[in-house]
C-alpha positions as CSV (number, residue, x, y, z in Angstrom):
1,M,-228.1,-15.4,-110.3
2,A,-228.0,-11.6,-110.0
3,I,-224.7,-9.8,-110.2
4,I,-223.7,-8.0,-107.1
5,V,-221.0,-5.3,-106.8
6,R,-219.1,-5.0,-103.6
7,D,-215.7,-3.9,-102.2
8,L,-212.8,-6.3,-102.4
9,R,-212.1,-7.9,-99.0
10,P,-208.4,-7.7,-98.5
11,E,-208.5,-10.3,-95.7
12,V,-210.0,-12.9,-98.1
13,R,-207.3,-14.3,-100.3
14,A,-209.8,-15.5,-102.9
15,D,-210.9,-11.9,-103.6
16,A,-207.4,-10.8,-104.5
17,E,-206.9,-13.9,-106.6
18,G,-210.2,-13.3,-108.4
19,F,-209.4,-9.7,-109.1
20,S,-206.0,-10.5,-110.4
21,H,-207.4,-13.3,-112.6
22,V,-210.0,-11.1,-114.1
23,R,-207.5,-8.4,-114.9
24,R,-205.0,-10.8,-116.5
25,L,-207.8,-12.2,-118.7
26,A,-209.1,-8.8,-119.7
27,V,-205.7,-7.2,-120.3
28,P,-203.1,-10.0,-120.7
29,F,-200.4,-7.5,-121.5
30,M,-200.3,-6.1,-118.0
31,L,-198.7,-8.0,-115.1
32,S,-200.9,-8.7,-112.1
33,T,-200.7,-11.0,-109.0
34,P,-202.8,-11.2,-105.9
35,E,-199.9,-9.5,-104.0
36,S,-199.8,-6.6,-106.4
37,V,-203.6,-6.2,-106.1
38,L,-203.4,-6.0,-102.3
39,H,-200.3,-3.7,-102.4
40,H,-202.2,-1.1,-104.3
41,L,-205.0,-1.2,-101.8
42,R,-202.8,-1.1,-98.8
43,H,-200.1,1.4,-99.9
44,S,-201.8,3.9,-102.1
45,H,-201.7,7.5,-100.8
46,P,-204.6,8.2,-98.4
47,D,-205.6,11.2,-100.4
48,A,-206.0,9.1,-103.6
49,H,-209.0,7.3,-101.9
50,F,-207.9,4.2,-103.9
51,G,-210.6,1.6,-104.0
52,Q,-211.2,-1.8,-105.6
53,L,-214.6,-3.3,-106.3
54,V,-215.6,-6.7,-107.7
55,A,-218.6,-7.9,-109.6
56,E,-219.7,-11.3,-108.4
57,E,-222.1,-13.8,-110.0
58,D,-223.0,-17.0,-108.2
59,G,-220.0,-16.7,-105.9
60,E,-217.6,-16.2,-108.9
61,I,-215.7,-12.9,-109.5
62,I,-216.4,-12.0,-113.1
63,G,-215.5,-8.3,-113.1
64,A,-213.4,-5.8,-111.2
65,V,-212.6,-2.1,-111.1
66,Q,-210.1,0.1,-109.3
67,L,-210.6,3.8,-108.8
68,S,-208.7,6.7,-107.4
69,L,-208.4,10.5,-107.2
70,A,-205.4,12.3,-108.8
71,H,-204.3,13.6,-105.4
72,D,-200.9,14.7,-106.7
73,S,-202.3,16.8,-109.5
74,P,-202.5,20.6,-109.1
75,E,-206.0,20.4,-110.6
76,P,-208.4,18.9,-108.0
77,G,-211.4,16.8,-108.8
78,Q,-209.9,14.4,-111.4
79,G,-210.6,10.7,-111.0
80,S,-209.6,7.5,-112.7
81,A,-211.3,4.2,-113.1
82,S,-210.2,0.9,-114.7
83,V,-212.9,-1.6,-115.4
84,Y,-212.2,-5.2,-116.2
85,V,-214.7,-7.9,-117.2
86,R,-213.9,-11.5,-118.2
87,A,-214.5,-11.9,-122.0
88,D,-216.6,-15.0,-121.4
89,R,-218.8,-13.1,-118.9
90,T,-219.6,-9.9,-120.9
91,R,-223.1,-8.7,-121.8
92,R,-224.5,-9.5,-118.4
93,G,-224.4,-6.0,-116.9
94,A,-221.3,-6.4,-114.8
95,G,-219.3,-3.6,-116.5
96,S,-222.3,-1.2,-116.3
97,L,-222.8,-1.9,-112.6
98,L,-219.1,-1.5,-111.8
99,L,-218.8,1.8,-113.7
100,R,-221.9,3.2,-112.1
101,A,-220.6,2.3,-108.7
102,V,-217.2,4.0,-109.1
103,E,-218.7,7.1,-110.7
104,E,-221.0,7.5,-107.7
105,R,-218.1,7.0,-105.3
106,L,-215.8,9.4,-107.2
107,A,-218.5,12.0,-107.4
108,A,-219.1,11.7,-103.6
109,L,-215.3,12.4,-103.2
110,G,-215.6,15.6,-105.2
111,A,-214.5,14.3,-108.6
112,H,-215.9,16.2,-111.6
113,K,-214.1,14.3,-114.3
114,V,-213.3,10.6,-114.8
115,Y,-210.6,9.1,-117.0
116,T,-210.6,5.4,-118.1
117,W,-208.7,3.3,-120.6
118,V,-210.7,1.2,-123.0
119,M,-209.3,-1.5,-125.3
120,D,-209.6,-0.4,-128.9
121,A,-212.3,-2.9,-130.0
122,P,-215.8,-1.9,-131.3
123,D,-217.7,-3.4,-128.3
124,N,-215.5,-1.8,-125.8
125,R,-215.5,1.7,-127.4
126,A,-219.3,1.5,-127.8
127,F,-219.7,0.6,-124.1
128,A,-217.8,3.7,-123.1
129,E,-219.5,6.0,-125.6
130,R,-223.0,4.9,-124.5
131,R,-222.1,6.0,-121.0
132,G,-221.1,9.4,-122.0
133,Y,-217.3,8.9,-122.3
134,R,-215.4,10.6,-125.2
135,A,-212.2,9.3,-126.7
136,S,-208.9,11.1,-126.3
137,R,-205.4,9.8,-126.8
138,S,-204.4,6.2,-127.5
139,A,-201.5,3.9,-126.6
140,Y,-200.0,0.7,-127.8
141,F,-199.2,-2.5,-125.9
142,L,-196.0,-4.1,-127.3
143,R,-194.8,-7.6,-126.8
144,L,-191.3,-9.1,-127.2
145,D,-190.7,-12.8,-127.5
146,L,-187.7,-13.2,-125.2
147,A,-187.6,-17.0,-125.5
148,N,-187.3,-17.1,-129.3
149,G,-186.5,-13.6,-130.4
150,T,-183.1,-12.0,-131.1
151,L,-182.0,-9.1,-128.9
152,P,-179.6,-6.4,-130.1
153,P,-176.0,-7.2,-129.0
154,L,-174.9,-5.9,-125.7
155,Q,-172.9,-2.6,-125.8
156,D,-170.2,-1.3,-123.5
157,P,-171.2,1.9,-121.7
158,P,-169.5,5.0,-123.0
159,P,-166.6,6.6,-121.0
160,G,-167.9,8.0,-117.7
161,V,-171.1,5.9,-117.7
162,E,-171.7,2.9,-115.4
163,L,-174.6,0.5,-115.5
164,R,-176.0,-0.6,-112.1
165,T,-179.0,-2.5,-110.9
166,G,-181.8,-1.2,-108.7
167,A,-180.5,-3.6,-106.1
168,D,-177.4,-1.4,-105.9
169,F,-179.6,1.4,-104.5
170,A,-181.2,-0.7,-101.8
171,D,-179.6,1.2,-98.9
172,D,-180.5,4.6,-100.3
173,P,-183.0,4.7,-103.2
174,R,-183.6,8.5,-103.0
175,P,-181.5,9.2,-106.1
176,L,-183.8,7.0,-108.1
177,F,-186.8,8.8,-106.6
178,V,-185.4,12.1,-107.8
179,L,-184.8,10.7,-111.3
180,D,-188.2,9.0,-111.4
181,A,-189.9,12.3,-110.3
182,E,-188.2,14.3,-113.1
183,T,-188.9,11.8,-115.9
184,S,-192.5,11.1,-114.8
185,S,-193.3,14.8,-114.9
186,D,-192.4,14.7,-118.6
187,E,-194.5,11.7,-119.5
188,P,-197.5,12.3,-121.8
189,S,-200.6,12.3,-119.5
190,D,-204.1,13.7,-119.3
191,I,-203.5,14.6,-115.7
192,D,-200.5,16.7,-114.6
193,T,-198.8,15.4,-111.5
194,E,-196.5,16.8,-108.8
195,F,-194.1,14.1,-107.7
196,T,-192.8,15.2,-104.3
197,D,-193.6,12.7,-101.6
198,Y,-190.6,10.4,-101.1
199,E,-192.1,8.3,-98.3
200,A,-195.2,7.6,-100.5
201,W,-192.9,6.7,-103.4
202,L,-191.1,4.2,-101.2
203,E,-194.3,2.5,-100.2
204,A,-196.1,2.6,-103.5
205,T,-193.3,2.2,-106.0
206,W,-190.0,1.0,-104.5
207,R,-191.6,-1.7,-102.4
208,H,-194.1,-2.8,-105.1
209,P,-194.2,-6.6,-105.1
210,L,-193.7,-6.8,-108.8
211,L,-190.7,-4.5,-108.9
212,D,-187.6,-6.5,-109.8
213,P,-184.5,-4.7,-108.4
214,A,-182.1,-7.1,-110.0
215,L,-183.4,-6.4,-113.5
216,T,-184.2,-2.7,-113.0
217,T,-181.2,-1.1,-114.6
218,V,-179.7,2.4,-114.0
219,A,-177.1,4.3,-116.1
220,V,-175.0,6.4,-113.7
221,V,-173.0,9.4,-114.7
222,D,-170.5,11.0,-112.3
223,G,-172.1,9.0,-109.5
224,A,-175.7,10.1,-110.1
225,P,-178.5,8.2,-111.9
226,A,-179.0,9.7,-115.3
227,A,-181.3,7.1,-117.0
228,F,-183.1,4.0,-115.9
229,T,-185.6,1.3,-116.8
230,A,-187.7,0.0,-114.0
231,V,-188.8,-3.6,-114.4
232,Y,-191.8,-5.7,-113.1
233,T,-191.7,-9.5,-113.2
234,D,-194.4,-11.9,-112.0
235,G,-192.4,-15.0,-111.3
236,A,-194.0,-16.8,-114.2
237,G,-191.6,-15.7,-116.9
238,R,-193.3,-12.4,-117.7
239,Y,-191.3,-9.1,-117.7
240,S,-192.8,-5.7,-118.0
241,T,-191.3,-2.2,-118.3
242,A,-192.8,-0.1,-115.5
243,M,-191.0,3.1,-116.5
244,T,-188.1,4.1,-118.6
245,G,-186.7,7.6,-118.6
246,T,-183.6,9.9,-118.8
247,A,-182.8,13.0,-116.9
248,R,-183.2,16.1,-119.1
249,A,-179.5,17.0,-118.9
250,H,-178.5,13.6,-120.3
251,R,-181.1,13.1,-123.1
252,G,-180.0,12.3,-126.6
253,R,-177.1,10.1,-125.5
254,G,-178.9,6.7,-125.8
255,L,-178.5,6.0,-122.1
256,A,-182.0,4.6,-121.5
257,K,-181.6,2.4,-124.6
258,L,-178.4,1.1,-123.2
259,A,-179.9,0.4,-119.8
260,K,-183.0,-1.3,-121.3
261,N,-180.9,-3.5,-123.6
262,A,-178.8,-4.7,-120.6
263,S,-181.9,-5.4,-118.6
264,L,-183.5,-7.5,-121.4
265,H,-180.4,-9.6,-121.8
266,R,-180.3,-10.3,-118.0
267,A,-184.0,-11.0,-118.1
268,R,-183.6,-13.6,-120.8
269,A,-180.7,-15.2,-118.9
270,A,-182.9,-15.3,-115.7
271,G,-185.6,-17.3,-117.5
272,C,-188.1,-14.6,-118.6
273,T,-189.8,-15.7,-121.8
274,E,-191.8,-12.6,-122.8
275,A,-191.6,-8.9,-122.2
276,F,-194.2,-6.2,-122.4
277,T,-194.1,-2.4,-122.7
278,G,-196.4,0.4,-123.8
279,N,-196.1,3.7,-125.7
280,D,-198.4,6.5,-126.7
281,T,-199.4,6.0,-130.4
282,G,-197.8,9.3,-131.3
283,N,-194.5,8.7,-129.6
284,E,-192.7,7.5,-132.7
285,P,-189.2,7.8,-131.3
286,M,-189.9,5.4,-128.4
287,I,-191.9,3.1,-130.7
288,A,-188.9,2.9,-133.1
289,I,-186.6,2.1,-130.2
290,N,-188.8,-0.7,-128.9
291,K,-189.1,-2.1,-132.4
292,W,-185.3,-2.1,-132.5
293,F,-185.3,-4.3,-129.5
294,G,-187.8,-6.6,-131.3
295,Y,-191.1,-5.6,-129.7
296,E,-194.2,-5.9,-131.8
297,I,-197.5,-4.0,-131.3
298,C,-200.0,-6.4,-129.9
299,A,-203.0,-4.2,-128.9
300,T,-204.2,-0.7,-128.6
301,E,-206.1,1.1,-125.8
302,V,-207.9,4.4,-125.9
303,R,-208.1,6.9,-123.1
304,H,-211.7,8.1,-122.5
305,V,-213.0,10.9,-120.3
306,R,-216.4,11.9,-118.9
307,E,-217.5,15.0,-117.1
308,L,-219.5,14.1,-114.0
309,V,-221.1,17.5,-113.6
């Protein structure tokens, strides 16, 4: 059967399930559920022109891709695409068809540059290079065995610091938005962002179906959030760090480390069996901290970019 590429149909549950299944098989270090797939489609900012396509063969979804424009960047015309193909369905042309489709769509939206992450394996890197993509920075996926590993002992917060959960901010999450905006702007990235839309943050981030408010942990100083670790869980024992950061005025005090350790201990008590996180390969301080928790590097991905014009 020929492979066809089409838009994901949000009203068809099997499409979201197929997309999520392909993504979990292709990148098992990232959490994905049908609900999270649909959430991205329904709640991404309109100016991002977020889209999801699937590659289908004989009625089975064997590949998927999501695309968007960096609407919150001061530099217009930058797009992103994430292509996933099942390992047992490669070399059939699905990846090429998906990538060509998203490049055409992004170009029609005014994009002149496309970024994508590629797993650091010879076949994957060769696939990107043959299509005109050049490698840039790289990042690690790290895994922690929560079921059998040993976490560092819990520590009491220093004087003046209180640990709270994300659930404690349910009535007014705006202070977390402010902290998230500041820390995200300092994250290593190929695309600069301006994090200013609170309502969009509420929809896309705070109400994300994977976000676990009970395990998300915040270090509060003088009544204001100073550091945090935001946590995703998938209901199947998997925990993932969505974001960890510290306000500039409070860096160097170990507050994010304190919050993350408390979160991991609660996650294990709640029945989570494995935890995932990621770091840029050059971010030695954060890699060292995650190794202190017991994380081990399990895979590497490489950012690639292609100029469309």
